[in-house]
C-alpha positions in Angstrom: -0.3 0.1 0.1 1.7 3.8 -0.5 1.7 5.8 2.1 0.1 9.0 2.4 2.5 11.7 1.0 4.3 14.0 3.2 3.0 17.6 3.1 7.0 19.8 3.0 7.7 21.4 0.0 11.7 21.2 0.8 13.9 18.7 -1.4 10.6 18.4 -3.6 10.9 19.0 -7.2 8.5 20.7 -9.5 8.1 22.0 -12.8 6.2 25.4 -13.2 5.0 25.8 -17.0 4.7 29.5 -18.2 6.8 30.5 -15.0 8.4 33.4 -16.2 5.9 35.8 -14.4 2.3 36.7 -13.4 0.8 33.6 -11.9 3.9 30.7 -13.1 6.1 33.1 -11.6 4.5 33.5 -8.3 4.2 29.4 -8.2 7.8 29.5 -8.6 9.0 31.7 -5.9 6.5 30.8 -3.5 7.8 26.6 -4.0 11.3 27.7 -4.1 11.2 30.3 -0.6 10.4 26.6 1.2 13.0 24.5 -0.5 11.4 23.4 -3.2 13.5 22.4 -6.6 11.9 24.3 -9.5 12.1 23.9 -13.4 11.1 27.5 -14.6 9.8 26.7 -18.0 9.4 29.5 -20.8 8.0 29.6 -24.2 9.7 32.3 -26.3 13.1 34.7 -26.1 10.7 37.5 -25.2 10.4 36.0 -21.3 13.7 34.2 -21.3 15.4 37.6 -19.0 12.0 37.4 -16.9 12.5 33.6 -16.4 15.9 33.6 -15.4 14.5 36.6 -13.2 12.8 34.3 -11.5 15.7 31.2 -11.3 17.6 33.9 -9.2 15.5 35.2 -6.9 14.6 31.2 -6.0 18.7 30.2 -5.9 19.1 33.2 -2.9 17.0 31.2 -1.3 16.9 27.9 0.6 15.3 26.2 -3.5 17.1 25.7 -6.3 16.3 26.4 -9.8 17.0 26.5 -13.6 15.2 27.9 -16.8 14.3 25.6 -19.8 13.1 27.0 -22.6 10.2 24.8 -25.2 7.3 25.4 -27.1 4.6 23.7 -25.2 2.3 22.5 -28.3 5.3 19.8 -30.1 5.2 16.6 -28.1 8.8 16.3 -28.3 9.6 19.8 -26.5 7.4 18.6 -23.5 9.2 15.4 -23.4 12.5 16.8 -23.7 11.5 18.9 -20.6 10.6 16.7 -18.5 13.5 14.0 -19.0 15.6 17.4 -18.3 14.2 18.4 -15.1 14.9 14.0 -14.0 18.4 14.4 -15.5 18.7 17.9 -13.1 17.2 16.9 -10.4 16.8 13.3 -10.0 12.8 12.8 -9.6 9.7 14.8 -10.3 7.1 15.6 -7.9 5.1 18.6 -9.1 3.6 19.6 -12.2 2.0 23.2 -12.3 1.1 24.1 -16.0 0.0 28.1 -16.3 0.5 28.2 -20.2 -2.6 29.5 -22.0 -3.5 31.8 -24.9 -6.7 33.9 -24.7 -9.1 35.1 -27.5 -12.1 37.2 -26.9 -14.0 37.1 -30.6 -17.9 36.2 -31.8 -17.4 32.8 -32.4 -18.4 33.2 -36.4 -14.8 35.4 -36.8 -12.8 32.7 -35.7 -10.3 31.5 -38.0 -9.5 27.9 -38.4 -5.7 29.1 -37.6 -6.9 30.8 -34.1 -9.0 27.6 -33.7 -5.8 25.3 -34.1 -4.1 27.6 -32.6 -5.7 27.9 -29.3 -6.4 24.4 -28.9 -2.6 23.0 -29.5 -1.8 25.9 -26.7 -5.2 25.4 -24.0 -5.9 21.7 -24.8 -3.1 19.9 -26.5 -0.1 20.6 -24.8 -1.9 20.8 -21.3 -2.8 17.1 -22.5 1.0 16.0 -23.1 2.4 17.6 -20.4 0.0 15.8 -18.2 1.3 12.5 -19.9 4.6 13.2 -19.2 4.1 14.3 -15.9 2.6 11.4 -14.6 4.8 9.0 -16.9 7.8 10.2 -14.5 6.0 10.9 -11.3 7.0 10.0 -7.6 4.5 8.3 -5.9 2.9 10.7 -3.8 3.1 13.6 -6.3 1.0 16.2 -8.1 -0.2 17.3 -11.3 -2.3 21.3 -11.2 -3.4 22.8 -14.4 -4.8 26.4 -14.4 -8.1 26.8 -16.7 -10.7 29.3 -16.3 -13.4 30.3 -14.6 -15.5 31.3 -17.7 -15.8 27.1 -17.6 -18.9 27.9 -15.5 -19.8 31.1 -16.8 -22.8 31.9 -19.9 -21.5 34.0 -21.8 -20.4 35.1 -25.1 -17.9 36.5 -27.0 -15.3 33.1 -25.1 -16.4 30.4 -26.9 -12.6 28.4 -28.3 -11.0 30.2 -24.8 -13.2 28.3 -22.9 -13.9 25.6 -25.4 -10.0 24.8 -25.4 -10.2 24.9 -21.8 -12.8 22.5 -21.5 -11.2 19.4 -22.3 -8.8 19.5 -19.5 -11.0 18.7 -17.0 -12.0 15.4 -18.8 -8.1 14.8 -19.1 -7.4 15.6 -15.3 -10.3 13.2 -14.1 -9.6 10.1 -16.1 -5.5 10.5 -15.6 -6.5 11.1 -11.9 -8.4 7.8 -11.7 -5.2 5.6 -14.0 -3.4 7.0 -11.6 -4.9 5.0 -8.0 -2.8 3.3 -6.0 0.1 5.7 -6.4 -1.3 8.9 -4.4 -0.7 10.9 -7.2 -3.8 13.7 -7.1 -4.6 15.3 -10.4 -6.1 18.5 -10.2 -7.5 21.9 -12.0 -7.7 25.4 -10.5 -10.0 27.7 -12.4 -9.5 31.1 -11.5 -11.6 33.8 -12.7 -10.6 36.4 -14.7 -7.3 38.1 -13.4 -5.7 41.0 -12.8 -2.6 40.4 -15.2 -1.1 41.7 -18.6 -2.5 38.8 -19.9 -6.0 39.5 -19.1 -6.0 43.4 -20.6 -5.4 43.2 -24.0 -8.0 40.8 -25.2 -10.6 43.0 -23.1 -12.4 46.5 -23.3 -13.3 49.2 -20.8 -17.2 48.1 -20.4 -15.7 44.1 -20.6 -13.1 44.8 -17.8 -15.8 46.8 -15.6 -18.0 43.8 -16.0 -15.6 41.7 -15.2 -14.8 43.0 -11.9 -18.5 43.8 -11.0 -19.2 40.1 -11.1 -17.1 39.4 -7.8 -17.5 40.1 -4.5 -14.5 42.4 -3.8 -15.8 44.1 -7.1 -11.8 43.8 -8.4 -10.4 40.9 -10.2 -9.0 37.6 -9.3 -5.3 38.8 -8.0 -2.5 35.7 -8.6 -1.8 35.9 -4.7 -5.0 34.6 -4.3 -4.8 31.7 -6.1 -1.0 31.0 -5.2 -2.0 29.6 -1.3 -4.5 27.1 -3.2 -1.6 25.7 -5.1 0.1 25.1 -2.5 -2.9 23.9 -0.5 -3.0 21.1 -3.2 0.5 20.1 -3.4 0.5 19.6 0.7 -2.3 19.5 3.0 -4.8 19.4 0.8 -3.6 16.0 -1.3 -6.9 14.6 -0.9 -8.5 16.4 -3.3 -8.4 14.9 -6.7 -10.3 14.9 -9.9 -11.5 18.3 -9.3 -11.8 21.7 -11.0 -11.6 24.4 -7.9 -13.4 27.6 -9.2 -11.8 30.2 -7.4 -12.9 33.7 -8.3 -14.9 35.3 -5.5 -18.0 34.1 -6.9 -17.6 35.2 -10.4 -19.1 32.1 -11.0 -19.8 28.5 -9.9 -21.5 25.3 -10.6 
């Protein structure tokens, strides 16, 4: 029988997808501050300096980190990343994938190219990150994927964004069941619209005001609201499994 996972972060090895800034960056530095070893993933050359800053902040404390660039929509790149994590740190305990892409557009105006790109980033990449993490993960590990609270909203303009995130719920449920016996939990976190540079380019003044008014605080979700829940799932909240947690101040429920 597999023993109950321990609930400390020190010495654990984590892969964080989309870790150069925003939510992924704060997750990485939070884990590092508690002694975890972190693979800080970034996608493009434009994010390299920010990823290296995250690594430097982790290395300045009790944790350890390295930055790794990869296009997660390419399966060979996903495989390479996880191979590198295990080669560097000897194991894998956590996979937290924050990488994603947003589009706000009427369904009737969406192109085939936009459809393919959104599903590649939000669905395909998430699937193969989960697959490769599960193949390498130590017993008692944790797999977390960031989705969106729009999965529970009745709204237009986000058909492709929410639609390309929706399959991740099914991926998590199936994988969590398949990993029974190893105490590896698989969950999704669905934040409300977050106050990051990722959010604003897709919105206008009216939609920003609407999103803010839909939460109990009259404001957007902050990355600082989400990170404690990530930490909880990795430690004391290990019993949650196959779930999607809607963390949004009441923006949407189900």
